[in-house]
Structure formats: structure tokens, C-alpha cells
N, C-alpha and C positions, 0 to 999 in steps of 0.2 A: 455119614456118606455124603461126599461132595456132589452137588448138583450143578451141572454146567449151565443150564437154564431151566426154569420151570416150564411145564407144558404150556401155561398161559402165555409166558414170554415167547415161546416158540410160535404159538398161533398168531400173536400180535406182530411177529417179525422183529421184535426188539432184539438187538444183538450187541455183543461186546465190540468195542472199537478195536480196530487193528488193521494190519496190512499183510498181504500174503507173501511177499517175496523179499528178501532182506536187502537193504541198502548197504552201501559200503559202510557208512557210519554205524548202521544197525548191525550189519554182519560182524563188524569188529567188536561191537559191544556184546553181541551174542557169543562170540567165540573166545576172545582173549588169546592166551598163549596156546598154540596148537599141541605142543609136546605133552603137557599133562592130560589134555583131552584124549589124545591118542592112547595114553596108557590106561585111561578109565575103562572099566569092564562093564559090558552091557549084560542085561538079563536075557538069556536066550528066549525065554518065554515071551518077554515084551517085544523083542525083535520079531518073533514068530507072529505075533498079533498084527504087526505092521505089514508083514508079508501077506498074511491072510487078507488084510484090507485091500492091498493092491490086486489080489486075485479076485476078491468079491466085487471090485469095481467093474470087472469085465464079465463076471458070472451071474450077478444078481440082477433080476429085473426090478425096476422101481419107477415111480413117478412122484413128483413133489415140487417143492419150492426151495431154492437155494439162495444164499446171500453171500456177499463179500463186503466186509467193513474194514476200512483202513483209517488209521489215525496218523496225523502229521501236524506238528505245530499246534496241538490242542484242538484241531478240527477233525471231525469225523466225516467220512463219505461212505455211502452204502449203495450197492446195486443189488437187485433181486431179479431172479429169472425162474420161470417154470421149466422143469426138465423132465424128460422121460427117456429111460434106457431100456432097450430090448437087446439082450445078449446076441451078439453076432450081427446086429443091424445098426449099431451105433447109438448116438445120443442126439435127441432133438431138444431144442430149447425155444422158449418164447419169452420175450421181454416187451411188455406193452402190446398195443393192438397190431403193430406192424413189424416189430423187430423179432425175427425168428430165423432159425437156421439149423444146421446139422453138423455134427462132428463125427468122424469115423470111430470105429470101435477102438482103434489104437490110441485114441485120446482118453479112454476111460481111466487109465491109471493116473494120468495127470490131473484128472478132475476130482476124484474122491479117494485117492490113495497114493502110494509111493510107486515109482518105477524101480527096477533093480539098481539102476545107476544112482539115483538120489538116495536110496536106502543105504547103499554102500558108503556114500559120503557122510550120511548121518551117523552111522556107527563108527566111522573113522574119526569124526570130530567131536562127538558127544557120547555120553553114557546114556543108554536107553534102558529105562526101568519101568516097572509097574507102579501105579499110584492107586489110591482107593477108588473103588468102583463108584459110578455116579449114574445119572440119567440125563438124557437130552431128548427133547420132543416127546416126552412121556415114555421113552424106551430105555430099558436097562442097558448100560454101556460099561465096557471095560475101559480103563483110562491108562494111557501110556505117557510118560514124560521123557523128553530129551533134556539132560542136565549138563551144565557146564562143569568144569573141573572143580569149582568151589561148591558144587552141589545144588546151585540155584537152577530153577527150571528155565529153559530157553524155548521150549515148545511143548504143547500138550495136545493129546489126541483122544477123542472119544470114539470107541469102536463098538458098533451094535453087537450085543451079546448073541443074538439069534442068528444073524446073517453074516457077521464079520465085516459089514460095510462101515466105512468111516463116516460118522454122522457130523462131526464137528472137529475143528482144529484151530489152534491158536499159535501165534508167534509172540514171544514174550521178551520185553527188553530187560536190561540189567536192573531196572528198578522194580521189576515184578509186574509191570503193566502190560496187558495185551496190546500189541500194536497192529496185529492182523487177526481177524477172526473170519472163518468161512465155514459153511456147512448148510445143513438143512434146517428150515423152520417148519416144514411139513413133509411127511414122506409116507408112502404106502408101497407095498412090494407087489407091484403088478407090472404087466408089460404093455399097458395101453398107451398108444401114441397120443401126443398132444393134438395133432392135426391129422385128418385122414388123407390130405393131399400132400404131395411131395413138397418139402420145404426148400425150395430152390430159388426163391425170389431174391433179387439183389438187396443187400443190406447197406443202408446209407452210411456215409462217412468213411468208406474204405477208399483210400486214395494213395498218392505217392508218399514217400517218406517226406516229412516236413523239411522245407528249405533246400531240397536237392534240386539242382538244375535238371530239367527234364528234356529228353530227346523226343518224347512222344506224348500225346495227351494222356491224362489220367483216365482210367476206365473203372467203372463200377464192377463189382463181382459178387457172387453169392458165396455163402459160407462153404457150400459144397465145392465150389471152384477153388476157394482158398485152401482147403485141405490138400488138394492135389498140387497147388502152386508151391507150397512149402513141404511137399512130401518127399523131396529128394534128400535123403540122409547121406552124409558124407562119411566114408570110412577113413582110417588113418592114412592110407596111401594117398587118397585124393586131397586130404588136408595138407599133407606134406608137399604135394605138388603146388597147391595154392600158395603156401608159405614161400616156396622156392621162387614163385613168380611175384613175390612182394606183398601178398595179401597179409594184413596184420591179423593174426589169430592167436592171441595169448592163451597159454594153457592155464594160467592162474591170474586172478585179479586180487587186489588187496582184500583182507578180511576172510582169507581161506576160500574164496569163491573159485571153484574149479570148473573148467570146461567139461561138460558131460555129454553134450550133443551139438552137432553142427549140421545145418541144412542149407540148401542153396535154392534160390528162386529158379524157376524154370528158365530155360534158354540162357543159362550162365549169368544170372543176375546177382542180386544182393545175397549176402550171407546172413543167416540167423544163427547166432551163437548163444547157447544156453549155459549159464553158470549157476552153481549152487554150492552151499556147504552142507546140504542135506536138509536145511530149514529155509534159509533165505534163497531166493532165486532172482536172477537178473537176465533179461534178454538184451543182447547187443546186436544191432543190425548194422552191417558194414557194406557200403557201396562205393564204387569208384566215383570220383568227381570232386567238385568244389562246392562249398556251401553258399547258396544264394541267400544272403541275409535279408533281401527284400521280402522273401517268403516267410520270414519269422516275425512278421508284425503281430503284436499281441502276446509274444513270448517275453519272459523276463530274461534280461541279459546279465551274465556274471563274468567278470574278468579276474582270473586268478593265475598267478605264476606265468604271466605272459600269454595266457590262453583264454579264448572266449567260449563260454558255454551258454546256450540258450535253453531255458527250462520252462516247463509248464506243469502245473500241479492240479490234479482233479482226483478221481478215484484212483487212477494210476499216475505215476510220476514219470515224466519224460525229461530227457536232457539230450541235447544235440551239440556235437562239436565236430571239428574237421582237422585234418592234418595229413601230411605225406600223400596227398592226392586221394584221400578217402573221407567220406562223411560217416560219422558214427551216431546212431540213434539208440539211446538207452531207454528201456521201459521196465519199470518195476512197480509193485504195489506197496513197497516199503516207503519210508519217509524220503522226502525230496533229496536230502543230503546224500543218500545212496546213489541215486541216478546221477547227480552232479559229480560225485567223487569218481564214479566209474568213467564218466565222460572225460574227466580230467586225466585219468590214468591211461587212456588209449594213446597209441603212438602218435607223435606229432612230427612236424617238419614240412619241408617244401618239396614238391614234385616238379619235374620239368614241365614247362608250359604245355607241351603236346599231350601230357597226361591229364590235363585239366579239362577233359571232355566228359561231361556228366551225362548219365542216362537215367531215366526214371526207374525207380524201384517201387513197385506198387503193393498195395494191400498190406501195409504195415499193421494197421489196427487189428485186422483179422488174424494175424499170426499169434496174437495173445489169446489165451483161453477165454471164451466168452462167459464162462461160469465163474472162474476164480483164478 
């Protein structure tokens, strides 16, 4: 019986290295030729377990500690948060003595399971099958693998046998090495909140998109505020209208990354475009304006194919580019090559000078899931 981690490793918080969202290079390595993958057959029982995990993320009360570990260039980075989920009331989290916040119930599926959209992409691009049962955090778990056309694992998921909640998941590169790992190091199934008081204090570090010329001062915000800021989901008709007005909204990115959700900042601001192949995920933030390179001090600069990309690498990987009167900010937990490649692939060109009026797009950091 395969063991994801021993209970002792769970308690100590030791985790496999990895990254949660796939980069372009990573996504391409994960995927390969899409045609054979689409012909691969999935096990309905394995797919059902993933659907159960998505439902359990909203249905099951729990509290515990979660981690995200990413690996890039031989270096690992890890974040840890305490979390508490009360069905119908959302998810509270705490990181350190002052970092705390709230996510609405709608974020539960993104946190510990699949959404219907990403599960559909997974079964389109990979073969989803059962693997030998294992245990994680001392709990028996059913294991599901997403496999490439050649049969090698691209993702692996540990699902609690009793509750159906996803306890641990990994994204695996073509060499068989986990490049993203995320899940629980401790968990108990209760509905106790982390804090008795409302978690609505401002969270530090939430500001404008990096490098964008601003028409108004940056403002701090709470996580509760952020949830509503990015809460405007765009349907197909509204997306088509934005495209008609010149907004760059690609349906596909290299590596079989497919647009599965688009949201817009309140008051007609920046777009948040979410792409995935079912395993890898990339956020692309699009805002009108020109790139103020003076604001990119401390970022690494890359020039490729006549285009400049600014990049920054920590737990999450960032890449910023500009073209055609828009600034593109790419955020992913996968290796830096992904963020850079996506930024390079976005539309480029020049816009008339009158269009080079930029406006601040705020709260980028909070749009990313604080848990994983």
C-alpha cells in the first residue's frame, strides 16, 4: 500500500516539493499530443471520486493546517495556513499572528477539490484511473491518478475514505518528480472557527498590479472585500462584447490551457482570466494601459522575440508584459518558465497614443487563492 506521507511527516509539516498550477513549459510537458489523450478512456469510478471531493469541499466541516509547496530550478518554497470550513459560512484562514481572512463558500471547490469546469478539462486531456489505496495524515485514502497518453502519471490525488474530502494532491512532471504538492498536514472534522471575531482586517501587501501606471492611489483591502471585487463572473455574451471592443481574451494558451472562467474587477476594471488543462492552472490579469518600467525595480528582465517580460519568482511565479495598449500580469504556482511563456504569448503591438491612459487595477495578490 502506497503511503503519501507518514503521520509523523504530516505532523512535522514536511511536504513533497511541488507547484500547484502548471506553467506553459510544465503544461506542455504534462500534456504532449492532445489527440491520444482525448482518446484515452477514464475509469468512471475514479472520476466519481473526484466529483465527490468537489462536493465534500462544500459539504464537510473541518479545521486543520494546509500547505502549498512548489519547486522550480531545484529550489522549494512552502506556505502554511490554518483553515476552518463551516458549510454555508465559507472558509476562514490564518497565517502567522496577523495574516487572516475569509473566503466565500463558492471558493471551497477551488481549495480542496475540482470544479465542474476543471474536472471536464481533466477528463478531456487525461485518462483518470484508480491507483492503490494509501494513507495521508494517518487517514485511509483512496488514490486517483491522471495519466498521460503514455501511461505515466501527471497528477495524483488522495481522497479521504470516510468523508470524500481531498486531503493531498500533486502535480507531476514528465520525469516523475512532484513539482507541486498541496493538502493538509493536520485535519479534524469539526465546524469550529479559528477566531470568534469577524476576519475583516486589512491584509498587507494587496496593491495595484505591478508596473501599471495608476490613475488613483493604491488602497488596502480585506479578503472579504476582495471576494466581492472579483465576484463579477462574465458570461459568453459579455466576453464577446469585450472582444469586440478590442480586449484580448484568448480561448486557448499553449500547452492545452483553456479559458474556463473570466471575471472583471468592479467598476469595469481589470479582467481576471483563469486557464487550465485540468491539472495546471494559470491566472492572467489584463488591464488597459502601458507598462511603467520604473515600477518594476527588483524584477528580473527578459527580452525574447522582440518582447520584454518582467518576472519574479517566490512561492508563486509572476510575469508581466505589455502590448497593444494592455498590461498582462501572469500568476502561477508552477515553474517560472510557465509564467514567462504565457506572458510572451499574449497579444502584442502598438495602440494609438490616446489609448495609453492607464488606470490602477488593485488587489491582484488577493485574487489568488490564499490556501493553494
